C-alpha positions as a printed NumPy array, in Angstrom:
array([[ 23.672, -16.118,  27.096],
       [ 21.667, -13.051,  28.282],
       [ 19.985, -13.007,  31.556],
       [ 17.421, -10.778,  32.372],
       [ 15.014, -10.233,  35.691],
       [ 14.285, -11.7  ,  39.024],
       [ 16.032, -14.121,  40.941],
       [ 12.905, -16.417,  40.817],
       [ 11.854, -15.979,  37.497],
       [ 14.65 , -14.682,  35.109],
       [ 14.535, -15.061,  31.49 ],
       [ 17.601, -17.193,  29.543],
       [ 18.148, -16.221,  26.123],
       [ 19.913, -18.687,  23.911],
       [ 21.187, -18.866,  20.552],
       [ 22.234, -21.282,  18.103],
       [ 26.239, -20.195,  19.204],
       [ 24.906, -21.358,  22.764],
       [ 23.721, -25.229,  21.905],
       [ 26.621, -27.557,  23.323],
       [ 25.315, -29.764,  20.407],
       [ 24.448, -29.831,  17.131],
       [ 22.917, -33.041,  15.271],
       [ 22.012, -32.519,  11.651],
       [ 18.668, -34.402,  10.914],
       [ 18.652, -34.137,   7.273],
       [ 16.72 , -32.024,   4.948],
       [ 18.122, -28.661,   6.136],
       [ 16.166, -30.255,  10.452],
       [ 19.22 , -29.463,  12.804],
       [ 18.269, -30.845,  16.746],
       [ 20.327, -28.049,  19.208],
       [ 20.937, -29.08 ,  22.96 ],
       [ 21.322, -26.599,  25.708],
       [ 22.545, -27.985,  28.59 ],
       [ 22.939, -28.021,  32.522],
       [ 20.624, -24.745,  32.595],
       [ 19.828, -23.489,  36.303],
       [ 16.27 , -23.607,  38.256],
       [ 16.129, -22.538,  41.417],
       [ 14.088, -24.43 ,  44.012],
       [ 10.604, -23.465,  44.549],
       [ 11.304, -20.474,  41.402],
       [ 11.057, -21.005,  37.945],
       [ 12.97 , -20.357,  34.647],
       [ 11.773, -19.186,  30.789],
       [ 14.102, -20.581,  28.225],
       [ 13.624, -18.105,  25.097],
       [ 15.377, -19.027,  21.977],
       [ 15.905, -17.017,  19.465],
       [ 16.581, -18.124,  15.579],
       [ 17.392, -14.194,  14.295],
       [ 21.319, -14.803,  14.302],
       [ 21.385, -17.401,  12.154],
       [ 18.021, -17.138,  10.8  ],
       [ 16.754, -20.36 ,  11.625],
       [ 12.938, -21.074,  12.195],
       [ 11.887, -23.033,  15.624],
       [ 10.311, -25.767,  14.341],
       [  9.339, -27.741,  18.658],
       [ 11.276, -27.401,  21.694],
       [ 11.48 , -30.095,  24.627],
       [ 12.788, -30.332,  28.053],
       [ 13.804, -33.069,  30.762],
       [ 14.909, -32.313,  34.098],
       [ 19.32 , -33.948,  34.633],
       [ 19.273, -34.202,  38.27 ],
       [ 16.858, -35.927,  40.947],
       [ 14.26 , -36.892,  38.625],
       [ 12.626, -38.49 ,  40.889],
       [ 10.788, -35.423,  42.684],
       [  8.363, -33.127,  39.914],
       [  8.937, -30.812,  37.265],
       [  6.348, -28.781,  35.178],
       [  6.667, -27.227,  32.04 ],
       [  3.748, -24.5  ,  31.597],
       [  4.592, -22.554,  28.391],
       [  5.729, -24.467,  25.838],
       [  5.105, -22.367,  22.234],
       [  6.37 , -20.697,  19.397],
       [  6.075, -16.759,  20.351],
       [  6.92 , -15.751,  16.952],
       [  8.499, -16.746,  13.689],
       [ 11.869, -17.478,  14.604],
       [ 11.324, -17.668,  18.242],
       [ 10.451, -20.487,  21.228],
       [  9.413, -20.129,  24.476],
       [  9.636, -22.726,  27.687],
       [  8.682, -21.799,  31.003],
       [  9.564, -24.469,  33.825],
       [  8.526, -24.768,  37.368],
       [ 10.561, -26.537,  40.053],
       [  8.008, -27.098,  43.067],
       [ 10.766, -28.925,  45.253],
       [ 13.201, -27.698,  47.828],
       [ 16.005, -28.246,  45.757],
       [ 18.041, -26.679,  43.013],
       [ 17.851, -28.402,  39.7  ],
       [ 19.451, -28.286,  36.113],
       [ 17.374, -29.246,  32.829],
       [ 18.376, -30.026,  29.082],
       [ 16.313, -27.894,  26.787],
       [ 16.167, -28.695,  23.427],
       [ 15.221, -27.285,  19.736],
       [ 14.787, -28.837,  16.504],
       [ 15.397, -25.84 ,  13.415],
       [ 14.723, -25.816,   9.88 ],
       [ 16.572, -23.642,   8.088],
       [ 14.363, -22.005,   5.671],
       [ 17.388, -21.657,   2.584]])
């Protein structure tokens, strides 16, 4: 996992090899899950999925907080940056460090 940026606003780049689970959805679609990704207290993280390595096309992305779900968290961006890259930026306004689960649905163009 490549990590860049400042302490409160890192960009974490993920590829298919970083997925903890892969679920075949049929017809060339796969759901990739990335678990326990950190978001600091009063900070944000940008998760950048790159499909270049396996030549996959991201179709959709999503997330949920995996600890302390009673407090707020917001996604400020959730979009395809390019035909092979998906971006999700999450904000944690609380006073505690939290983790998230990020997932992306990809299509193999072959």
